[in-house]
N, CA, C and O atoms as a MOPAC input file, in Angstrom:
PM7 MOZYME 1SCF
protein

 N     -8.32700 1    21.56400 1   -10.56000 1
 C     -6.98600 1    20.76100 1   -11.41600 1
 C     -7.32600 1    19.80000 1   -12.27500 1
 O     -8.17300 1    18.99800 1   -11.88100 1
 N     -6.91100 1    19.67900 1   -13.28700 1
 C     -6.76100 1    18.50900 1   -14.26800 1
 C     -6.33600 1    17.60700 1   -13.78900 1
 O     -5.71800 1    17.84800 1   -12.75200 1
 N     -6.41100 1    16.02000 1   -14.25400 1
 C     -5.28200 1    15.19700 1   -13.91400 1
 C     -4.40600 1    15.17500 1   -14.98000 1
 O     -3.52900 1    14.32100 1   -14.85100 1
 N     -4.36100 1    15.72200 1   -15.81900 1
 C     -3.03900 1    16.01100 1   -17.11500 1
 C     -2.21400 1    16.74200 1   -16.23400 1
 O     -1.00800 1    16.50600 1   -16.28900 1
 N     -2.79200 1    17.92000 1   -15.11100 1
 C     -1.73200 1    18.73300 1   -14.75600 1
 C     -0.91400 1    18.34100 1   -13.65600 1
 O      0.04300 1    18.98200 1   -13.22100 1
 N     -1.35700 1    17.22500 1   -13.22100 1
 C     -0.20200 1    16.68700 1   -12.15800 1
 C      1.00900 1    15.66200 1   -12.92300 1
 O      0.82800 1    15.09800 1   -14.00300 1
 N      2.13000 1    15.58200 1   -12.18200 1
 C      3.31500 1    14.99600 1   -12.63500 1
 C      3.42600 1    13.58900 1   -12.90000 1
 O      3.06500 1    12.94600 1   -11.91500 1
 N      3.76000 1    12.93300 1   -13.78200 1
 C      3.73700 1    11.53200 1   -13.72700 1
 C      4.24900 1    10.89000 1   -12.59800 1
 O      3.88000 1     9.74500 1   -12.33500 1
 N      5.08400 1    11.50500 1   -11.87200 1
 C      5.47400 1    10.95500 1   -10.72400 1
 C      4.28500 1    11.00500 1    -9.42800 1
 O      4.11800 1    10.11300 1    -8.59500 1
 N      3.74900 1    11.92100 1    -9.49400 1
 C      2.47600 1    12.00100 1    -8.61400 1
 C      1.37500 1    10.80900 1    -8.97100 1
 O      0.79500 1    10.12700 1    -8.12600 1
 N      1.27200 1    10.74400 1    -9.90100 1
 C     -0.27800 1     9.96900 1   -10.87800 1
 C      0.54200 1     8.45200 1   -10.36900 1
 O     -0.13300 1     7.53600 1    -9.90000 1
 N      1.93300 1     8.33800 1   -10.51500 1
 C      2.40400 1     6.94100 1   -10.08400 1
 C      2.28100 1     6.57900 1    -8.69000 1
 O      1.89900 1     5.47700 1    -8.29700 1
 N      2.58800 1     7.46500 1    -8.02600 1
 C      2.37000 1     7.36500 1    -6.14100 1
 C      0.87200 1     7.36700 1    -5.77700 1
 O      0.50300 1     6.87900 1    -4.70800 1
 N      0.05900 1     7.87600 1    -6.59900 1
 C     -1.31500 1     7.94800 1    -5.92400 1
 C     -1.93100 1     6.54600 1    -6.29400 1
 O     -2.66500 1     5.92300 1    -5.52600 1
 N     -1.49300 1     6.03000 1    -7.77900 1
 C     -1.86800 1     4.79700 1    -8.18900 1
 C     -0.97000 1     3.67900 1    -6.97600 1
 O     -1.47100 1     2.88500 1    -6.17900 1
 N     -0.35800 1     3.81100 1    -7.07900 1
 C      0.75100 1     2.66300 1    -5.99100 1
 C     -0.09600 1     2.70900 1    -4.69900 1
 O     -0.49400 1     1.64300 1    -4.22900 1
 N     -0.42100 1     3.99000 1    -4.04200 1
 C     -1.05600 1     4.01300 1    -2.86300 1
 C     -2.46900 1     3.31300 1    -3.11600 1
 O     -2.94600 1     2.69400 1    -2.16400 1
 N     -3.07600 1     3.35200 1    -4.14000 1
 C     -4.53900 1     2.97300 1    -4.10600 1
 C     -4.37300 1     1.44500 1    -3.79900 1
 O     -4.93300 1     0.81800 1    -2.90100 1
 N     -3.45300 1     0.96000 1    -4.76700 1
 C     -3.37300 1    -0.72400 1    -5.15300 1
 C     -2.88300 1    -1.14000 1    -3.55600 1
 O     -3.38700 1    -2.13700 1    -3.03700 1
 N     -2.05500 1    -0.46700 1    -2.94500 1
 C     -1.31800 1    -0.86600 1    -1.88200 1
 C     -2.29100 1    -0.95700 1    -0.63200 1
 O     -2.16700 1    -1.82400 1     0.23300 1
 N     -3.18400 1    -0.06400 1    -0.62500 1
 C     -3.99800 1    -0.15000 1     0.38100 1
 C     -5.28100 1    -1.07200 1    -0.01100 1
 O     -5.93100 1    -1.47800 1     0.95200 1
 N     -5.62600 1    -1.36800 1    -1.02300 1
 C     -6.56300 1    -2.52800 1    -1.52300 1
 C     -5.72600 1    -3.57700 1    -1.05700 1
 O     -6.36300 1    -4.18200 1    -0.19500 1
 N     -4.71000 1    -4.03100 1    -1.20000 1
 C     -3.64200 1    -5.33600 1    -0.89600 1
 C     -3.97000 1    -5.34900 1     0.47000 1
 O     -4.63200 1    -6.31600 1     0.84800 1
 N     -3.60000 1    -4.33300 1     1.45300 1
 C     -3.99100 1    -4.31200 1     2.82900 1
 C     -5.26800 1    -4.67600 1     3.02300 1
 O     -5.39400 1    -5.86000 1     3.33300 1
 N     -6.18300 1    -4.09700 1     2.95000 1
 C     -7.71600 1    -4.21000 1     2.86300 1
 C     -7.93300 1    -5.87200 1     2.73400 1
 O     -8.38200 1    -6.55600 1     3.65400 1
 N     -7.59700 1    -6.30800 1     1.63500 1
 C     -7.49900 1    -7.80600 1     1.42900 1
 C     -6.90700 1    -8.76200 1     2.26200 1
 O     -7.47400 1    -9.83100 1     2.48800 1
 N     -5.67300 1    -8.43400 1     2.80200 1
 C     -5.17900 1    -9.05600 1     3.91300 1
 C     -5.78400 1    -8.97700 1     5.20700 1
 O     -5.47800 1    -9.74300 1     6.12000 1
 N     -6.71200 1    -7.98800 1     5.31600 1
 C     -7.33400 1    -7.85100 1     6.78900 1
 C     -8.73600 1    -8.58900 1     6.57300 1
 O     -9.32000 1    -8.98400 1     7.58300 1
 N     -9.31900 1    -8.80200 1     5.29500 1
 C    -10.29400 1    -9.60900 1     5.35200 1
 C    -10.18800 1   -10.99600 1     5.32700 1
 O    -11.08900 1   -11.80300 1     5.55900 1
 N     -8.75200 1   -11.27600 1     4.96200 1
 C     -8.27500 1   -12.67900 1     4.80900 1
 C     -8.26100 1   -12.93100 1     6.41100 1
 O     -9.09100 1   -13.71100 1     6.87700 1
 N     -7.54000 1   -12.42700 1     7.06800 1
 C     -7.27000 1   -12.24800 1     8.39600 1
 C     -8.02500 1   -12.69900 1     9.40600 1
 O     -7.78400 1   -13.47000 1    10.33400 1
 N     -9.48300 1   -11.78000 1     8.90900 1
 C    -10.59600 1   -11.87800 1     9.70500 1
 C    -11.23200 1   -13.14600 1     9.40700 1
 O    -11.39200 1   -13.91300 1    10.35600 1
 N    -11.62800 1   -13.50800 1     8.24200 1
 C    -12.19300 1   -14.60500 1     7.53300 1
 C    -11.45500 1   -15.83700 1     8.29500 1
 O    -12.19200 1   -16.60200 1     8.91600 1
 N     -9.79900 1   -16.13300 1     8.29500 1
 C     -9.32200 1   -17.02400 1     8.73900 1
 C     -9.48500 1   -17.03800 1    10.24500 1
 O     -9.53900 1   -18.19600 1    10.65900 1
 N     -9.57200 1   -16.19500 1    11.12200 1
 C     -9.47700 1   -16.13500 1    12.42900 1
 C    -11.16200 1   -16.56300 1    12.71700 1
 O    -11.55400 1   -17.32600 1    13.59900 1
 N    -11.90600 1   -15.92900 1    11.83200 1
 C    -13.39700 1   -16.42200 1    12.12000 1
 C    -13.77600 1   -17.71000 1    12.10800 1
 O    -14.45100 1   -18.29700 1    12.95400 1
 N    -13.34300 1   -18.09700 1    11.18100 1
 C    -13.66100 1   -19.49500 1    10.44900 1
 C    -12.79500 1   -20.62000 1    11.02100 1
 O    -13.13200 1   -21.79600 1    10.88300 1
 N    -11.61700 1   -20.23700 1    11.70000 1
 C    -11.13600 1   -21.34400 1    12.64100 1
 C    -10.20100 1   -22.02800 1    11.82900 1
 O     -9.94000 1   -23.20500 1    12.08100 1
 N     -9.49200 1   -21.24400 1    10.58100 1
 C     -8.36200 1   -21.53100 1    10.25400 1
 C     -7.15700 1   -20.70500 1     9.87500 1
 O     -6.83700 1   -19.99300 1     8.92300 1
 N     -6.48800 1   -21.19100 1    11.29900 1
 C     -5.45600 1   -20.84000 1    12.18800 1
 C     -4.05300 1   -20.58900 1    11.53500 1
 O     -3.17300 1   -19.74800 1    11.71500 1
 N     -4.23500 1   -21.86600 1    10.54700 1
 C     -2.65800 1   -22.10400 1    10.13800 1
 C     -2.22900 1   -20.97400 1     9.05600 1
 O     -1.02200 1   -21.02300 1     8.82000 1
 N     -2.86000 1   -20.06400 1     8.41100 1
 C     -2.81500 1   -19.05100 1     7.49900 1
 C     -2.31300 1   -17.88900 1     8.10200 1
 O     -1.46000 1   -17.26000 1     7.47600 1
 N     -2.77800 1   -17.38100 1     9.48800 1
 C     -2.39600 1   -16.36100 1    10.15400 1
 C     -0.78600 1   -15.94900 1    10.23400 1
 O     -0.29000 1   -14.82300 1    10.18300 1
 N     -0.16800 1   -17.18100 1    10.37100 1
 C      1.63300 1   -16.81200 1    10.69100 1
 C      1.97400 1   -16.80600 1     8.98700 1
 O      3.14500 1   -16.56300 1     8.69500 1
 N      1.06100 1   -17.04800 1     7.91800 1
 C      2.19100 1   -16.90500 1     6.87500 1
 C      1.40700 1   -15.44700 1     6.33700 1
 O      1.89700 1   -14.95400 1     5.32100 1
 N      0.29800 1   -14.77500 1     6.91500 1
 C     -0.24100 1   -13.59000 1     6.70800 1
 C      0.60300 1   -12.46800 1     7.36700 1
 O      0.89200 1   -11.35700 1     6.92200 1
 N      0.90900 1   -13.03000 1     8.49800 1
 C      1.94100 1   -12.01900 1     9.06000 1
 C      3.15400 1   -11.89300 1     8.76000 1
 O      3.77400 1   -10.83500 1     8.86700 1
 N      3.68700 1   -13.11400 1     8.29600 1
 C      4.87500 1   -13.14900 1     7.71200 1
 C      5.15300 1   -12.23200 1     6.26300 1
 O      6.26500 1   -11.72400 1     6.11900 1
 N      4.28800 1   -12.08100 1     5.39900 1
 C      3.87700 1   -11.36600 1     4.33000 1
 C      3.96500 1    -9.81800 1     4.72000 1
 O      4.61600 1    -8.95800 1     4.12600 1
 N      3.25300 1    -9.67600 1     5.72500 1
 C      3.02400 1    -8.23200 1     6.11900 1
 C      4.34300 1    -7.61300 1     6.91200 1
 O      4.77600 1    -6.46300 1     6.83000 1
 N      4.79500 1    -8.59200 1     7.61400 1
 C      6.16200 1    -7.66100 1     8.13200 1
 C      7.08200 1    -7.64700 1     7.33700 1
 O      7.81000 1    -6.65600 1     7.37600 1
 N      7.44000 1    -8.91600 1     6.16000 1
 C      8.75300 1    -8.97800 1     5.25700 1
 C      8.51100 1    -8.26200 1     4.14200 1
 O      9.38700 1    -7.74400 1     3.44900 1
 N      7.28200 1    -8.21200 1     3.93200 1
 C      7.09200 1    -7.96200 1     2.20700 1
 C      6.32500 1    -6.33400 1     2.60500 1
 O      6.88100 1    -5.24100 1     2.49700 1
 N      5.34100 1    -6.52000 1     2.93600 1
 C      4.65700 1    -4.87700 1     2.68400 1
 C      5.24700 1    -3.66900 1     4.05700 1
 O      5.04600 1    -2.45800 1     4.14800 1
 N      5.72800 1    -4.26100 1     4.63500 1
 C      6.47100 1    -3.18600 1     5.37900 1
 C      7.55100 1    -2.38100 1     4.95100 1
 O      7.76700 1    -1.26400 1     5.42000 1
 N      8.44200 1    -3.07800 1     3.80800 1
 C      9.49500 1    -2.50000 1     3.10300 1
 C      8.97300 1    -1.76000 1     1.96700 1
 O      9.41300 1    -0.69700 1     1.52900 1
 N      7.92400 1    -2.48000 1     1.50700 1
 C      7.03200 1    -1.81200 1     0.31900 1
 C      6.21000 1    -0.10700 1     0.91500 1
 O      6.12500 1     1.05400 1     0.51400 1
 N      5.78700 1    -0.88700 1     1.99900 1
 C      5.05800 1     0.87200 1     2.75800 1
 C      6.04800 1     1.82200 1     2.94700 1
 O      5.74600 1     3.01500 1     2.93300 1
 N      7.18900 1     1.45800 1     3.12200 1
 C      8.27900 1     2.76200 1     3.41700 1
 C      8.58800 1     3.26600 1     2.09100 1
 O      8.46100 1     4.49000 1     2.04100 1
 N      8.91100 1     2.78900 1     1.12400 1
 C      9.24900 1     2.89800 1     0.15300 1
 C      8.10500 1     3.65600 1    -1.12700 1
 O      8.42500 1     4.11400 1    -2.22400 1
 N      7.03100 1     3.58900 1    -0.63900 1
 C      5.76700 1     3.99400 1    -0.92900 1
 C      5.64500 1     5.25500 1    -0.25100 1
 O      5.16000 1     6.12100 1    -0.97900 1
 N      5.93800 1     5.64000 1     0.93300 1
 C      6.16100 1     6.79200 1     1.86200 1
 C      6.83100 1     7.66500 1     1.20700 1
 O      6.33100 1     8.73400 1     0.85800 1
 N      8.29800 1     7.25300 1     0.90300 1
 C      9.37600 1     8.08700 1     0.51500 1
 C      8.83100 1     8.36700 1    -1.25100 1
 O      8.78000 1     9.52000 1    -1.67800 1
 N      8.50900 1     7.33700 1    -2.02000 1
 C      7.93800 1     7.86900 1    -3.27400 1
 C      6.60800 1     9.06800 1    -3.07400 1
 O      6.56900 1     9.90700 1    -3.97500 1
 N      5.85100 1     9.15900 1    -2.29200 1
 C      4.65700 1     9.91200 1    -2.16600 1
 C      5.19300 1    11.38900 1    -1.64500 1
 O      4.76200 1    12.42600 1    -2.15000 1
 N      6.20800 1    11.38000 1    -0.54900 1
 C      7.06800 1    12.28100 1    -0.08600 1
 C      7.77000 1    13.10600 1    -1.28800 1
 O      7.80900 1    14.33100 1    -1.16900 1
 N      8.19100 1    12.64900 1    -2.15800 1
 C      9.04300 1    13.03800 1    -3.33200 1
 C      7.84900 1    13.76600 1    -4.15000 1
 O      7.89200 1    14.98800 1    -4.29500 1
 N      6.89600 1    13.08500 1    -4.62600 1
 C      5.88700 1    13.42100 1    -5.45000 1
 C      5.45700 1    14.86800 1    -4.90800 1
 O      5.64500 1    15.92200 1    -5.51500 1
 N      4.85900 1    14.73000 1    -3.67800 1
 C      4.43700 1    16.17200 1    -3.22700 1
 C      5.56300 1    16.98400 1    -3.05300 1
 O      5.24100 1    18.16100 1    -3.21800 1
 N      6.92700 1    16.82900 1    -2.74900 1
 C      7.72600 1    17.78600 1    -2.78000 1
 C      8.06800 1    18.33400 1    -4.21600 1
 O      8.29400 1    19.54200 1    -4.28900 1
 N      8.12200 1    17.69200 1    -5.19700 1
 C      8.29900 1    18.02100 1    -6.37900 1
 C      7.12600 1    18.89900 1    -6.96700 1
 O      7.34400 1    19.95100 1    -7.56800 1
 N      5.61900 1    18.28200 1    -6.70400 1
 C      4.56700 1    19.13700 1    -7.20900 1
 C      4.65400 1    20.36500 1    -6.23000 1
 O      4.25700 1    21.37400 1    -6.81300 1
 N      5.04300 1    20.61500 1    -4.92900 1
 C      5.20700 1    21.98100 1    -4.66900 1
 C      6.06700 1    22.88500 1    -4.84400 1
 O      6.06000 1    24.05200 1    -4.45400 1
 N      6.91200 1    22.24900 1    -5.52100 1
 C      8.10200 1    23.18000 1    -6.01600 1
 C      7.61700 1    23.41000 1    -7.70900 1
 O      7.95100 1    24.47000 1    -8.23800 1
 N      7.13300 1    22.78400 1    -8.20600 1
 C      6.67100 1    22.96000 1    -9.41500 1
 C      5.68300 1    24.27500 1    -9.39500 1
 O      5.12500 1    24.64300 1   -10.42800 1

């Protein structure tokens, strides 16, 4: 299937998922480096951001992906 055959909603959902996972990967690296190097004062900031910013964004992204998959299946 060619990329142009997918709907714009599906392409938006997959791009959003890609960048969301890249950001989570960056947070994992920052967490591992900060705990490994002994910079422990940044860990509560990272956890606060993950809980209050990325958890709701993840839920919204999950709903967007579900809608895109249902729309693609219907089409």
